[in-house]
C-alpha positions in Angstrom: 18.0 -27.3 -3.3 17.8 -26.1 -6.9 14.1 -26.9 -7.1 13.4 -24.9 -3.9 15.4 -22.0 -5.2 13.3 -22.0 -8.4 10.1 -22.0 -6.4 11.4 -19.1 -4.3 12.2 -17.1 -7.4 8.8 -17.7 -9.0 7.0 -16.8 -5.7 9.1 -13.7 -5.3 8.5 -12.5 -8.9 4.8 -13.1 -8.5 4.7 -11.0 -5.3 6.6 -8.2 -7.0 4.3 -8.2 -10.0 1.2 -8.1 -7.8 2.7 -5.3 -5.8 3.3 -3.3 -9.0 -0.3 -3.9 -10.2 -1.7 -2.7 -6.8 0.5 0.4 -6.9 -0.8 1.2 -10.4 -4.4 0.9 -9.3 -3.9 3.1 -6.3 -2.4 5.8 -8.4 -5.2 5.7 -10.9 -8.0 6.2 -8.3 -9.7 9.6 -8.3 -8.9 12.1 -5.5 -11.7 13.0 -3.2 -12.3 16.7 -2.7 -13.8 18.6 0.2 -17.6 18.4 0.6 -19.5 21.3 -1.0 -22.7 22.3 0.9 -25.8 23.5 -0.8 -29.4 24.3 -0.2 -32.0 22.1 -1.9 -33.0 18.5 -2.3 -31.1 15.5 -3.5 -32.1 16.0 -7.1 -30.6 19.4 -7.1 -27.3 18.0 -5.8 -27.3 15.4 -8.6 -28.1 18.0 -11.2 -25.2 20.1 -10.0 -22.8 17.1 -9.9 -23.8 16.1 -13.4 -23.1 19.7 -14.6 -19.7 19.8 -13.0 -18.9 16.4 -14.5 -20.1 17.3 -17.9 -17.9 20.5 -17.8 -14.9 18.4 -17.1 -14.2 19.9 -13.7 -14.7 16.6 -11.8 -14.6 12.9 -12.8 -17.3 11.8 -10.4 -19.3 12.8 -7.3 -21.5 11.6 -4.5 -24.5 13.4 -2.9 -25.8 13.2 0.6 -29.1 14.8 1.7 -29.4 16.4 5.2 -32.2 17.8 7.3 -35.1 16.2 5.6 -34.3 17.4 2.0 -33.5 21.0 2.8 -29.7 20.8 2.4 -27.1 18.5 0.8 -23.4 17.9 0.5 -21.8 17.1 -2.8 -18.5 15.3 -2.6 -16.4 15.8 -5.8 -13.9 13.4 -7.2 -11.0 14.8 -9.2 -8.6 13.1 -11.6 -5.1 12.7 -10.3 
């Protein structure tokens, strides 16, 4: 009985430790902002995203090109 109790305590502590690590990682993830639409090709979106990141307004971004390179959507990522 004592041996089973020790195993249960070790397993319980491991689960709690892992849950704490997962919660810490979830809090550290950047927050996704609303898409920003623009006119131009994918390279212009990337230039704009890099400028926003360099100025410290965002921590990352993603670009998606629409309508054969005539418009794009920039998705900003903000620090929490």
